[in-house]
N, C-alpha and C positions, 0 to 999 in steps of 0.2 A: 552858460552852464559848463562846468569842468568836464574834460574829456573822459575822466575815469568813471563817470556814471552814465546810465542811460535811463530813459523814462520807462515806466512799466508799460507793457504792451508792445508787441512786435511792430517795428517800422514807424513808431511814433517819435517825433522829435523831442529832445530834452526840453524841459520846461522848469522854470525857477520854482522852488518850493513856495515862495511867497505868492505864486499865482495859483496855488491850490493843488499842485501835484507833488508826489514824492518820487524819489529816484531809487533805482536799484544799484547795488554794488556791482563792480566789475566781476566778470566770471573768473573761474579758477585758472584759466589759461594765462592770466596776468600775474600769477604767483611766481616769485623768484625761487631759485634752488634753495636759498636759505629759508624762505617761508615754508617750503616743503619739509626741510629738516626740522624746523621748529614745530610743525604740525605733528610730526612723529612724536616729539616730546610732549606735546599737548595731549595726544592720544594716550600716551603712557600715564599721564596724570589723570586722565579720565578713567582709564582702567583701574587705577589705584583707588580713585574715589568710589567707583562702582563696587569694588571688593570690600570697601568699608561700609557699604549700604547707602552711600550717597548717590544722587542722580549723577551718572558718569559724564561729567563735563570737566575738561581740563584747559588750562590757559598757560601761556608762556609770554613773558615780556623780554624782548631783546633789543639791543642798541642796533638800529637800522644800518648804520655805516659799517660796523665791525662784525655783527653777528654774535656779539657776546650776550649770553643769557644773563639777565639780572634778577629774574624772579620767575617762579612757576608755582602753580597751585591747582588743586582740584576743588570741587564743591565741598563745603564743610557745614552746610545748613543744618543737617540732622545732628551732627556731633556737637556743634556750638549753640544750637537753637537760636541762631541769628537769621533773621529774614534776609540780611545782606550777605550771607555766607556763600555767595556765588564765586566761582573760580576767577572770573574777571576782576571782581572787587578785591579779593584776597591777593591776586597777582599785582594789581595796581598798587595796593598798600605796601606790599613787600618791595616792589620796585622803587617806590618813593623813599622808603627807608634806606634801601641799598645805595641809592644815588644821592640821597640827601636833598631832594627837591620834589615838590609836587608836580612840577612842569616836566612832562615826559614827551616833549615834542620831538626828541631825537630817537624815540623808541617805536617799536611795532608790537602790538599785542596780537598773538595768535591764539584762537580759541576754537574748540571743537563744535560749538553750537552758536548760532546767530544770537548776539546779545539782546537781552530784554530791554525795556525802556529804562529801568534803573541803571543797568550796566552801561547802556549807550550814553546816558546822561553823565555817568561818572567818567567815561572815556573822553567826552567833550570837556568836562571840568579839569581833567588831568592834562589836557592839551596833547593827548597821544598823537603821534604823527601818522600812524597807519593802523588799520585793523584787518586781519585776515581770519576768516572763519570757515568752518566746515559745513555742517548741515543747516539748512534753513529751518526756522521755527515758526510755522504758520499760526500757532496759538499765542505766542508771546514775543516773537522777534520784532525788534524795532530798528533793524538795519536793512529794511527792504520788505519784509512780510506784511507788517501792520502799519508801517510808516517808516521814516528814516530820520532819527534824531541827529545822526552824524553829519548830515549835509543841510540841515535847516538853516537857511540864510538869515533867519532872525537871530541866531545865536552868534556869539563872538568868535567861535572857532568851529571849523569844519574838518572832518577826518576822511581821508581816503579809505575806501573799503574794498576788499576782494572777498567774494563769497564762493562757496561750493568746493573749497579745497579739501579733497578727501572727504567730501560730504557724504557719499554713500557709506563709507566706513564709519564715520561719526554717527550717522543716523542709525546704522545697524547696532552699534553699541547701545544706543538709547532704546531701540525696539527690544533688544534682548533683555535689557534690564527690566523694563516694564512688563514684558511677557512673563519673566520669572516671578515678578512680584504678584501678578494676577493668579498664579497657580495656587 
């Protein structure tokens, strides 16, 4: 098993996905300084989405080697009435248009919330090189919470993931948004 993942449960050895286990992403301490800068931009996208009445999730795609931002997006599901209007999907589509290719293996996606199954699948299909995310999503996250599509050995591409980067701040944005909607 690759070094950037560890098995769920303290002190347990890594186990291949094909053997019935799923693996957790690396912790926030593995984020680079560029990842942290990009998370600030993703948080800005999330705040903008929240101000528009969207669930406050933001994403940025950047070229891993240079740090050049190629796309950024916030959730658009309410405005567009598209079930696929997640920040990750919109950022991937914009990055593919900007770079002229669907293969984004030289890129990193930074997102404020752990990707869901749909978004994780799209990340694998886009051949994204790395994923960095903020808050865990215990109800829908598929990069460690409910499973991990990104490292499933049955698929033709696996993605390195780092989770928990400014996770408390990302989580608080979401809690504030839903608290205000319940009033």
